Steps between C-alpha positions, in 0.01 A plus 500: 500500500781753446745302704471149650826461682709657769877582479755603754705808460648795692294731275162642601188268483225588276171311563253410233182347623665333799804396307825663445754599254830642619612811350749773591274781368275518200504715188470858597668446841860487620674176436763317709470166317229299324424133516210377283440141477218285359389190700712187445682663201869418448757734636587605143150660458537707817507875420769650732589862467745676728415858464736646761257750659426664167173702496240384256557772241857399491427139397578387152188486313527129407504420867168676539361245250625216718332664800173546317502141411545411861202703606248419215503124528133402501373265229397693185756782539801549280785739555695554179866398518619837378393869547308641205507859362215728602397861478367623834219746570733795505675408179807352646641211302571217755517125563218318645447179691240304301245278692233307308186401686248257350136496587524171691794597722495381865394796725585286811196600709132428447306737274147593610237501619355821358127551493276368762196306372229596761468789742540246786852404387771566742841668440673161435282453202588828344768748423574864582417843379717805527345848563639818649813329646304225675486138419152354537383141498282465195281246660127457453412771756726751329318432167164535668599839645648654193202736458572638850877476461506725177182693589345394169167308487583379149728223647330164484730210439274239660158357490305641803298178507775236493811705602675360195764726363528574128850382399651469144528126442655459158786633291262694284337665791838589638594661173179700491524624857871544556536790262464879549171522307330222695237310302160622644401133544769477762449811703437419863711195489797366688763450221709193551744388224658154560854407412368230274362772261840633416656383168747235599736633211519839673857608577631833620865605509611743763812708404635654822807728499811312627639839617245758619532839339380769735271765383512873595144482595270217614302340222154368486410136447481359147165313488636277226753341725367560853712526802722207475529120517469292823739212552221255423450659156185689595468848347480771758258722328398858473191613698175326421262736292257533793306783355403291195422187708285695762333704233341180352404382849731219479766353739823340354586337837865425574605177692666523830829534328392811328473333158237430246489405128447672170543359164790712389728477806383170655518496883651824640528696819351833574603489873773318708341334792626251756463204270638662183817319389814636651833400646536599863852604596620372832533843662261764620477647152203451268472209272608515141229470233678536156639753260324822416503588127786746543726234633488577879383248757143512643456424873180454710329804657567398858820372658509161661447654843181691372673834475517726201838591352589864555588774264327373192498722196199581284523169317546297823865444469802556718876433485643293799866429539460120499208471257561781247206689347169301488125557514244406764151439349196679612246362738258260338176717536665768291443312164843642381791258576758778413442865454775591264846408378835669560670343201424432131267207441535199272193343347311179422450339156270215377772382272835412660674578156364866516724767621403706796437865430329669799574860383185707440278196541142625493204372691411134455171371344214517751477199727345450833669341808 
């Protein structure tokens, strides 16, 4: 669990899975004061910052490290004690928050299920599929009707006699099917890669600008680093390569939280759904999800009352007096968590000793999902 206790304060409540931490405002917002306390820790370990109504971009950079530590607290995440030098996507030399995530970190919520096993399987035994801005239950009936859904008679993921669905059932099968050039042996398969297939030594370090540096024009997503990092350490990824997946008559089904697994990134999100990890602010505004790779905060698509935030720019962001500039993610069916960035991006590295240099980074090696 992210938080397992309740504190009392005059500050705003922020709820995490039914529990609460008490915070004035979070990084990227306007601050009155901040009280962050771990359960049952002595008072000397309390992090108390009186920020005198300073806006986030006026904070001392070291204070942003403390705030990041307070937000990324799940097991398996490590926020570095100091900022590190980084070269951002536009060439700016900056300082970045460093967050290391290991393959076995606690994602807080249940992962899976993904592929149904028989055409009779109901939605609770399967995940979801995203198509044309719509979220579909990828249940047995959906798999059975794929030829009709895509107007293509070559779809045949199941045995017509038994109704059993062909699902990748090993790490080797996952590797052969979850790539752009799908092994012909695994065409017409439901591709399911399990968390246990991921190398336990896999670590990824996210280097996120402590101070967003606004660009003159919106910039596209960097597939190397994705959109950002959720508070539970799950990568918010770039769009899934649907054309390659469907071109081989395969489905790389997402679970109900919008996530699935590949061997390079581990468990990651391609959509933000109702069960995706988030921190719900006790106001009508949308819940917070994590940092975007340019240093701004990501919020849910819908506000708590079901409304959409008005006046969003091309990238889904807006600037509010009490919240500062921040993004709202796209609706889940879009298969694109964020459309673009308004500031220069940081990057991810596989070796936490490596220096971030996001300038002119070319396309990544091919990978599916």
